[in-house]
C-alpha positions in Angstrom: 108.4 60.8 115.0 104.8 61.9 115.5 104.5 65.3 117.1 100.8 64.9 117.3 100.8 61.5 118.9 98.8 62.7 121.9 98.0 66.2 120.6 96.0 66.3 117.4 96.1 69.6 115.7 92.5 70.3 114.8 90.4 73.5 114.8 88.9 74.3 118.3 86.2 76.7 118.9 87.1 79.4 121.4 90.9 79.0 120.8 92.7 81.8 119.0 95.9 81.3 117.0 98.6 83.8 116.1 101.7 83.2 114.1 104.5 85.3 112.7 108.2 86.0 112.2 110.2 88.8 113.9 113.8 89.7 114.1 115.9 90.8 117.0 119.3 91.9 115.6 120.6 88.9 113.7 118.2 86.5 115.4 115.0 85.5 113.6 112.2 84.1 115.7 109.4 82.0 114.3 106.4 82.2 116.6 103.1 80.3 116.9 100.7 80.9 119.8 97.4 79.5 121.0 95.1 80.8 123.7 91.4 80.9 124.6 89.3 83.9 123.5 88.7 86.3 126.4 90.2 89.3 128.2 91.8 87.8 131.3 95.6 87.5 131.6 96.7 83.9 131.4 99.6 81.9 132.7 101.9 81.2 129.8 104.2 78.5 128.6 107.0 79.0 126.1 107.6 75.8 124.1 110.8 74.9 122.2 110.9 71.9 119.8 113.8 69.4 119.5 116.6 70.0 116.9 114.6 68.4 114.1 111.3 70.2 114.8 110.0 73.7 114.1 107.5 75.9 115.9 104.6 74.7 113.8 105.4 71.1 114.9 104.5 72.1 118.5 101.0 73.2 117.4 99.2 70.3 118.9 101.0 70.6 122.2 100.3 74.3 122.3 96.6 73.6 121.5 96.4 71.1 124.4 97.9 73.7 126.7 95.5 76.4 125.5 92.6 74.1 126.1 93.9 73.7 129.7 93.8 77.5 130.2 97.3 78.5 129.2 98.7 81.0 126.7 101.0 78.7 124.8 103.6 79.9 122.3 106.0 77.7 120.4 109.2 79.2 118.9 112.2 78.2 116.8 115.2 80.3 115.7 117.3 81.2 112.7 120.4 83.2 112.3 120.3 85.9 109.6 124.0 85.2 109.0 123.0 81.7 107.9 119.3 81.8 107.1 119.2 78.5 105.1 119.7 76.7 108.4 116.1 76.2 109.6 116.8 75.5 113.3 120.5 75.6 114.2 121.8 73.8 117.2 123.5 77.0 118.5 121.0 79.8 117.8 122.0 82.3 120.4 125.1 84.6 120.2 124.4 87.0 123.0 122.5 87.3 126.4 119.9 89.4 124.6 119.3 86.5 122.2 118.5 84.2 125.0 115.6 86.2 126.4 114.3 87.6 123.1 111.3 85.2 122.7 110.6 85.4 126.4 110.4 89.2 126.3 108.1 89.0 123.3 105.8 86.6 125.2 105.7 88.7 128.3 104.7 91.8 126.3 101.6 90.1 125.0 98.4 91.7 126.6 96.9 88.3 127.3 99.9 87.0 129.3 100.3 87.2 133.0 104.0 88.1 133.4 104.1 86.7 136.9 103.2 83.2 135.8 105.6 82.1 133.0 106.8 78.5 132.4 109.1 76.9 129.9 108.7 73.6 128.2 111.3 72.0 125.8 112.3 68.8 124.1 115.9 67.7 123.6 117.7 70.8 122.3 114.5 72.7 123.3 114.9 71.3 126.8 118.5 72.8 127.0 117.3 76.1 125.7 114.5 76.2 128.3 117.1 75.7 131.1 119.3 78.4 129.6 116.5 80.9 129.4 115.6 80.2 133.1 119.3 80.8 134.0 119.0 84.3 132.6 115.6 85.2 134.1 114.8 84.6 137.7 111.1 85.4 137.3 110.5 82.1 135.5 108.2 80.0 137.7 108.6 76.5 136.2 110.7 74.6 133.7 109.9 71.2 132.1 112.9 69.8 130.2 112.5 66.6 128.2 115.7 64.5 127.7 118.2 67.5 127.6 121.9 67.0 126.9 123.4 68.0 130.2 127.1 68.6 129.2 128.3 69.3 125.7 131.9 69.1 126.6 131.6 65.7 128.1 129.3 64.4 125.3 131.9 65.4 122.7 135.0 64.3 124.5 136.8 61.9 122.2 138.6 60.1 125.0 135.2 58.9 126.4 134.5 57.0 123.2 136.0 54.2 121.1 136.1 53.5 117.4 133.8 53.6 115.4 131.8 56.0 117.7 134.7 58.4 117.5 134.0 58.9 113.8 130.4 60.1 114.7 131.7 62.4 117.5 134.3 63.9 115.1 131.5 64.7 112.6 129.5 66.4 115.3 132.5 68.4 116.4 133.0 69.7 112.8 129.3 70.6 112.6 129.5 72.4 116.0 132.6 74.3 115.0 131.0 75.4 111.8 127.9 76.7 113.6 130.0 78.5 116.2 132.2 79.9 113.5 135.5 78.9 115.2 138.5 77.2 113.7 139.7 75.1 116.7 138.0 72.9 119.3 139.6 74.9 122.1 137.8 78.0 120.8 134.5 76.1 120.9 134.7 74.9 124.4 133.9 78.1 126.3 130.7 78.5 124.2 129.8 74.9 124.8 130.1 75.4 128.6 127.8 78.3 128.5 125.2 76.2 126.5 125.5 73.2 128.9 122.9 73.0 131.7 125.4 71.5 134.1 127.2 74.8 134.2 124.0 76.9 134.7 122.4 75.2 137.7 123.4 77.8 140.2 121.6 80.5 138.1 118.3 78.7 137.7 115.8 79.8 140.4 112.7 78.1 139.1 111.5 74.6 140.0 112.6 72.1 137.3 111.1 68.9 136.1 113.4 66.6 134.0 111.9 63.7 132.0 114.4 61.2 130.6 114.4 57.8 129.0 116.2 55.0 130.8 117.8 53.9 127.5 118.4 57.2 125.8 121.5 56.7 123.7 121.4 60.2 122.2 121.4 62.2 125.4 122.6 59.7 128.0 120.7 59.5 131.4 123.7 59.5 133.7 124.8 63.1 133.1 121.2 64.2 133.7 121.1 62.3 137.0 124.3 64.2 138.0 122.6 67.5 136.8 119.7 66.9 139.2 122.0 65.8 142.0 124.0 69.0 141.6 120.8 71.1 141.8 119.6 69.2 144.8 123.0 69.7 146.6 122.4 73.5 146.1 118.9 73.2 147.7 117.0 73.6 144.5 113.6 72.0 143.7 114.5 69.7 140.8 112.6 66.5 140.0 113.7 63.7 137.6 111.3 61.2 136.2 113.1 58.3 134.5 110.9 56.5 132.0 111.7 52.7 132.0 112.9 51.2 128.7 112.4 54.6 126.9 114.9 56.1 124.3 115.3 59.6 123.0 112.1 61.5 122.0 110.1 58.7 123.5 107.0 60.8 123.9 106.7 61.3 120.1 107.0 57.5 119.5 105.2 55.6 122.3 101.7 56.6 123.4 101.8 55.0 126.8 105.1 56.7 127.7 103.8 59.9 126.3 100.6 59.8 128.3 102.5 59.1 131.6 104.9 62.0 131.1 102.3 64.5 129.8 100.2 63.9 132.9 103.3 64.6 135.1 104.1 67.7 132.9 100.6 69.1 133.4 100.6 68.4 137.1 103.9 70.2 137.5 102.9 73.2 135.4 99.5 73.5 137.2 101.2 73.4 140.6 103.8 76.0 139.9 101.8 78.3 137.6 98.8 78.2 140.0 96.3 76.6 137.7 
């Protein structure tokens, strides 16, 4: 993958960068922000990478957002109980964990707390939706190829051999991260983490961007996710990218361009740029 496919990370005059690490209980937050020099409060976007990425990998994306007039901050998380895991799949253990980075963003003197958006990729897309479910003040969410329903995704009865071997391996990994001994213990936590079960609590407009041929996070559950939101009268859009797979925007320049344009239009509309 090329995180800088559309967003080269090069020094830009007039753009300030901050980075750091801070702890909230047992949650460690890695932070990198970019914004234009000045005094005015800016609309802000909190950016979450995919499971394989880190905050620094989102630097080019944040720089593009900063050049467009946003305060952009990328974050990833560690658990202090298991610090060797750089970016665990399940990083939050409490409601306070969910909004820790958001609260840090809102407290920044250059951020307009009335104009906050969320942008995330894969796992980061799910985290963005979960944050929005906990804070009704969020004004926009852009979620690239999220997994809509963990329970369904890891249901062995939905798969045949040899795919079941892969699913069993993921189950073991999930149980280890959640520190449970049985799959039944894991299920309540997975339901909380699944966007399909949080739709009712998300007040912000949402843009979903998904590849037609995504074999990692299948399209059909995301289509049902949008349909559920629409049935509740919520403003959710879904852009399906033809012939695209997972993390398409970090692999294909044409697909990346089309979805980034849609992303910026959506953020500009709902954050009043």
